[in-house]
C-alpha positions as CSV (number, residue, x, y, z in Angstrom):
1,M,98.6,77.7,125.9
2,T,100.8,80.4,124.4
3,K,99.9,84.1,123.9
4,S,98.7,84.9,120.4
5,R,100.7,87.4,118.5
6,K,97.5,89.2,117.4
7,A,96.7,90.2,121.0
8,R,99.8,92.1,121.3
9,E,99.7,95.7,120.1
10,C,102.0,98.3,119.7
11,K,102.0,100.9,122.5
12,I,103.6,103.6,120.6
13,K,101.2,106.0,118.9
14,F,101.5,106.4,115.4
15,D,99.8,109.0,112.8
16,L,99.6,108.6,109.3
17,I,100.5,111.6,107.1
18,V,98.8,111.4,103.7
19,S,100.2,113.6,100.9
20,I,98.7,114.2,97.4
21,V,100.8,115.9,94.7
22,N,101.0,116.2,91.2
23,R,102.5,113.1,89.5
24,G,106.3,113.0,89.5
25,H,106.8,115.2,92.8
26,S,106.4,112.4,95.2
27,Q,110.2,112.1,95.8
28,L,110.0,115.8,97.3
29,V,107.9,114.6,99.7
30,V,109.7,111.4,100.5
31,E,113.1,113.4,100.9
32,A,111.5,115.9,103.0
33,S,110.0,113.4,105.5
34,K,113.2,111.4,105.8
35,K,115.1,114.3,106.7
36,A,112.5,115.2,109.2
37,G,112.9,111.8,110.7
38,A,110.6,109.3,109.0
39,E,111.7,106.0,107.8
40,G,110.3,106.5,104.3
41,G,106.8,106.3,102.6
42,T,104.6,104.5,100.3
43,I,103.6,106.1,97.0
44,L,100.5,105.3,95.1
45,G,99.2,106.4,91.9
46,G,96.1,108.1,91.7
47,R,93.9,110.5,89.4
48,G,92.4,113.9,90.3
49,S,88.7,114.6,89.9
50,G,88.0,117.8,91.7
51,V,86.7,120.7,89.5
52,H,89.9,122.3,89.2
53,E,91.9,119.2,88.3
54,K,90.5,118.8,84.8
55,S,91.9,120.5,81.6
56,R,91.1,120.1,78.1
57,L,93.4,119.5,75.1
58,F,92.0,119.6,71.6
59,G,88.4,119.2,73.2
60,V,89.3,116.1,75.2
61,T,89.2,116.3,79.1
62,I,92.5,115.5,80.7
63,E,92.5,114.2,84.4
64,P,96.1,114.9,85.7
65,G,97.8,111.9,87.4
66,K,98.5,112.3,91.1
67,D,100.9,110.5,93.6
68,I,99.6,109.6,97.2
69,I,102.3,109.5,99.5
70,L,101.5,107.4,102.8
71,T,103.9,108.1,105.7
72,L,103.7,106.6,108.9
73,V,105.2,108.1,111.8
74,P,105.5,108.3,115.7
75,R,102.9,110.9,116.9
76,D,105.5,112.8,118.5
77,D,107.0,113.5,115.2
78,A,104.0,113.9,113.0
79,D,104.0,117.9,113.1
80,A,107.8,118.3,112.3
81,V,107.4,115.7,109.3
82,L,104.4,117.6,108.0
83,D,106.1,121.0,108.4
84,A,109.0,119.5,106.5
85,I,106.8,118.4,103.5
86,L,104.9,121.5,103.4
87,D,107.9,123.4,103.1
88,E,109.9,121.2,100.4
89,A,106.9,120.5,98.1
90,E,105.7,123.9,98.6
91,L,102.0,122.8,99.5
92,N,101.2,126.2,100.5
93,K,101.1,127.5,97.0
94,P,97.8,126.9,94.9
95,G,97.9,123.5,92.9
96,K,100.9,122.1,94.5
97,G,99.1,119.6,96.5
98,I,97.7,118.8,99.9
99,S,98.9,116.9,103.1
100,F,97.0,116.0,106.2
101,I,97.6,113.9,109.3
102,L,95.1,110.9,110.3
103,E,95.3,109.3,113.8
104,V,96.2,105.5,113.5
105,K,94.2,103.4,116.0
106,K,96.4,100.2,115.8
107,V,99.6,99.1,113.7
108,A,101.2,95.7,113.1
109,G,104.2,94.6,111.2
110,I,106.4,97.6,112.1
111,T,108.5,96.1,114.7
112,H,111.6,97.0,112.5
113,L,110.9,100.8,113.5
114,L,111.0,100.0,117.2
115,D,114.0,100.1,119.3
116,E,115.3,96.9,121.0
117,D,114.1,97.6,124.3
118,T,110.6,98.3,122.9
119,R,110.6,95.2,120.8
120,E,111.8,93.0,123.6
121,K,108.8,94.5,125.8
122,I,106.1,93.6,123.3
123,D,107.8,90.1,122.5
124,N,107.4,89.4,126.2
125,G,103.8,90.8,126.4
126,L,104.6,93.8,128.7
């Protein structure tokens, strides 16, 4: 019986950097993360709902749009990528956004990010 591909798991530890910025500013985050070594990111649309997020125009409440950027990086690179995002997107300034790191328990479908030796080891079940 052959080994199930589902049973294999990547031994490299990854973190997910989640960045939430005002709509239209996601490219700053993606470019900064790439310069720091990330492969790229996934951009999702969102809407702010915090107490400081709402503004009014002619008596109508406006909830500003947000970009949510998901960046999966090897754990060893996470701090450097986060620092680059903070600097480039100026997230230390009020109203610019937020970014944080989540530990990823398992990943699948990212063998293109692994070097050839690591891919071979995974394929051979090592």
